[in-house]
N, C-alpha and C positions, 0 to 999 in steps of 0.2 A: 757728164761724166767723171769719177775721180780721180784728182789726182795723187798720187805716191803721195803722201805724205808731204806737201810742201809747206811745214811749217820748220822740219827737220833743217832750211837752209838758217831758215831765220834766227836761229836759237844761234848761227855758225855767225853769222850775216850780223847780226845784231850787238855787237861788242863794239861799244865806244872809238869812236877812234880816239889818239890822244888832245890831236888837236882844236876837238868836239865836231867836226864835219859830221853833218850825220847822208845815211847812207840808206836812196833804195836802189831796192836786186827792180833784175828781171830774168827772172829763170823760165830757159823751154829744156825741155822736157819729152821725155813719150807714156806714154799711158804702157799697161801690162795689155796689152791688143796694141800696142805700134799706133796710137794714133798719134800725131803733136799732137804738143800745149802748153801756153804761154801765160805765165804771168806777172805778178806786177806787184812789188810788197811798198809800202811809206816807209816809213823812221819807225814808222810804231806797231809796224808788221799786219796791217790791215793787207788785204787783198783785194783782187782786180785780175778780171779776167776778160782774155779776149781768143776771138774764133782767130783773128784776122794778125795785126800787127801791138806791140806795148813798145810808149817809152818810160822811160827817166830823164834823166835833169839837171842844167839848169835851162833849159829851153824845151820844156815839153808841148809849149801850147805854138811854138815856130812847127815844131816838130809831128806833133800831133793833127796839123791844121796840112804841113806840106802829103805824110801820108796820105791820110782823107784822099788832097786831088788824085795821088797818081797810084797808088795802088785797086789792082782787078786780080781781082781771087784767079784762080789755077793757070798762074801764071808759069814758065819752064826757071830751071833754074839763069839761066841764064838773062832772065829778063827781072825773074825775083831781084838778082846781085844786081844789080844796072841798076831799079829803082831803088834795094836799098841805100846804092850809093851818092843819087841821087838826090836822095827824100834828107843823107845826113847833111852834106853836100848843101843842099840849099835850106834845112834845119843849122845848122851853127856858124851856120854864113848872115846869122840873123842875130844873133844870140854875141856880145861878141864875151861873155866869164865864160860860154860853150871850148875858148882855144877850137883845136886844130885837133883831127883825130881818128879814127876808127878801124876795129878790124870786120870787117862785114861773111860772116861762118851758112852755108846757107846748108839747112836738114831735107 
């Protein structure tokens, strides 16, 4: 799968935060043929791709574990929304730095 110019967002998002906070990016989109893709980038711009899900933030280990447990391929939109919501709530409850709150978009 050829990602359409994945480093373009890296250049815009790589600007240093005035407080020195490093940013990890999660980028989702559609290929030219309409196939969805998701990729993550660390603070140095190294890309990691996944066919199912991607996590970032202060609780990635908790989120990976919960997502691997709950996610199943070919979920319908409502089931996918519920699965994502439960994964986020479970993952951030295990890390005091994560705070609370998320917005879930189903493409």
